[in-house]
C-alpha positions in Angstrom: 9.9 -19.3 28.5 10.5 -20.0 24.8 9.4 -23.1 23.0 11.1 -24.8 20.1 8.7 -25.7 17.4 9.6 -27.9 14.5 8.7 -26.4 11.2 6.9 -28.6 8.7 8.4 -28.8 5.2 5.2 -27.1 3.9 5.8 -23.9 5.9 9.5 -23.9 4.9 8.6 -24.1 1.2 5.9 -21.4 1.6 8.4 -19.0 3.3 11.0 -19.7 0.5 8.3 -19.1 -2.1 7.2 -15.8 -0.5 10.8 -14.6 -0.5 11.2 -15.5 -4.2 8.0 -13.7 -5.1 9.1 -10.6 -3.2 12.5 -10.6 -5.1 10.8 -11.2 -8.5 8.2 -8.5 -7.9 10.8 -5.9 -6.8 12.9 -6.5 -9.9 9.9 -6.7 -12.2 8.6 -3.4 -10.9 12.0 -1.7 -11.4 12.2 -2.9 -15.0 8.7 -1.7 -15.8 8.0 1.5 -13.9 5.1 2.4 -16.2 2.8 -0.1 -14.5 0.2 1.3 -12.2 1.5 0.5 -8.7 4.7 -0.4 -7.0 5.6 -1.4 -3.5 7.7 0.9 -1.4 10.9 -1.0 -0.6 12.9 1.9 0.8 12.4 0.9 4.4 13.0 -2.8 5.1 11.6 -2.5 8.6 8.1 -1.7 7.4 5.7 -4.4 6.3 3.6 -4.1 3.1 -0.1 -4.2 2.8 -2.2 -5.7 0.0 -3.9 -3.1 -2.2 -6.4 -3.1 -5.1 -6.3 -0.3 -7.7 -9.1 0.4 -10.1 -9.0 3.1 -12.8 -12.2 4.6 -14.0 -12.8 7.2 -16.6 -12.6 10.1 -14.1 -10.8 8.7 -11.1 -8.7 6.1 -9.4 -10.0 4.0 -6.5 -7.4 2.5 -4.2 -8.3 0.0 -1.5 -5.8 -1.2 1.1 -6.4 -4.0 3.5 -5.6 -2.9 7.1 -7.4 -5.0 9.6 -7.1 -3.8 13.2 -5.7 -0.4 12.3 -7.4 2.7 13.7 -7.8 5.8 11.6 -5.6 7.8 14.1 -2.8 5.4 13.3 -2.9 6.2 9.6 -0.7 8.7 7.8 -1.4 9.3 4.1 0.8 11.5 1.9 -0.4 12.4 -1.6 1.3 14.0 -4.5 0.3 14.6 -8.1 1.1 11.0 -9.2 1.4 8.9 -6.1 -0.1 8.1 -2.7 1.9 6.8 0.2 0.0 5.0 3.0 1.7 4.6 6.3 0.0 2.7 9.2 0.9 1.3 12.6 -0.7 -1.6 14.4 0.4 -2.3 17.9 0.2 -5.7 19.6 -2.2 -5.9 22.5 -0.8 -7.7 25.5 -3.3 -9.7 27.5 -2.1 -12.9 28.9 -4.1 -15.0 31.4 -2.1 -18.0 32.6 -1.1 -18.8 29.1 1.6 -21.4 28.6 1.7 -21.3 24.8 1.0 -18.6 22.2 1.0 -18.7 18.5 0.1 -15.6 16.6 -0.1 -15.2 12.8 -1.2 -11.6 13.1 1.1 -8.9 11.8 2.1 -6.0 14.0 4.3 -3.1 13.4 4.6 -0.4 10.8 3.1 -0.8 7.3 3.9 1.2 4.3 2.8 1.2 0.6 3.2 3.6 -2.2 0.8 3.5 -5.1 1.8 5.2 -8.4 -0.6 6.5 -10.9 -0.1 6.7 -14.7 -1.8 10.1 -14.7 -1.8 13.1 -12.4 -4.5 13.2 -9.7 -6.3 16.1 -8.1 -4.7 16.3 -4.7 -7.4 18.8 -3.3 -10.3 16.5 -4.2 -8.8 13.2 -3.0 -10.7 11.6 -0.2 -10.0 8.6 2.2 -12.3 6.5 4.4 -11.5 3.6 6.7 -14.3 1.1 7.2 -14.3 -2.5 8.4 -10.5 -2.7 8.0 -10.5 -1.5 4.4 -9.0 1.9 3.6 -10.8 3.4 0.5 -9.1 6.2 -1.3 -10.8 8.0 -4.2 -8.4 10.1 -6.3 -10.0 12.1 -9.1 -7.9 12.5 -12.2 -6.6 16.0 -12.8 -8.3 17.6 -15.7 -5.9 18.3 -18.5 -6.2 21.9 -19.6 -6.6 22.1 -23.3 -4.0 24.4 -24.9 -5.6 27.2 -26.7 -4.3 28.1 -30.1 -3.3 31.7 -30.5 -2.8 33.5 -33.7 0.4 35.4 -34.0 0.5 38.5 -36.2 3.7 39.3 -38.0 4.8 43.0 -37.8 
């Protein structure tokens, strides 16, 4: 049985505000691609996740908030200048004579791509999931110094 719930003006304004923020962020990111990270908007069926990115002298640290996601439900793709995090969180069905249910939890597939301004060392990148926070450490790739060679004229 479905229930009709009257939305308050505050929740309507919040949902409109969220939509406006999403549109503005998407357009801002496409105008300024040199910024450090960007959301992956290619698949509209996937939800996004909040991330934090810290750049240090020798590495980048990425933290993604994924409460309730198990490590076996994570799929992380890395390349020389980006990391794509894919996660899945399934809803648990346990109803005991419940007449009403309201859930603000988010279920489904989550995806986020984080771009780096410098190349990372793919082989040394590590990931750890702890207490609902995914921590990725991506060392910067060492730039090989070009050696100057003398050329003799014949």
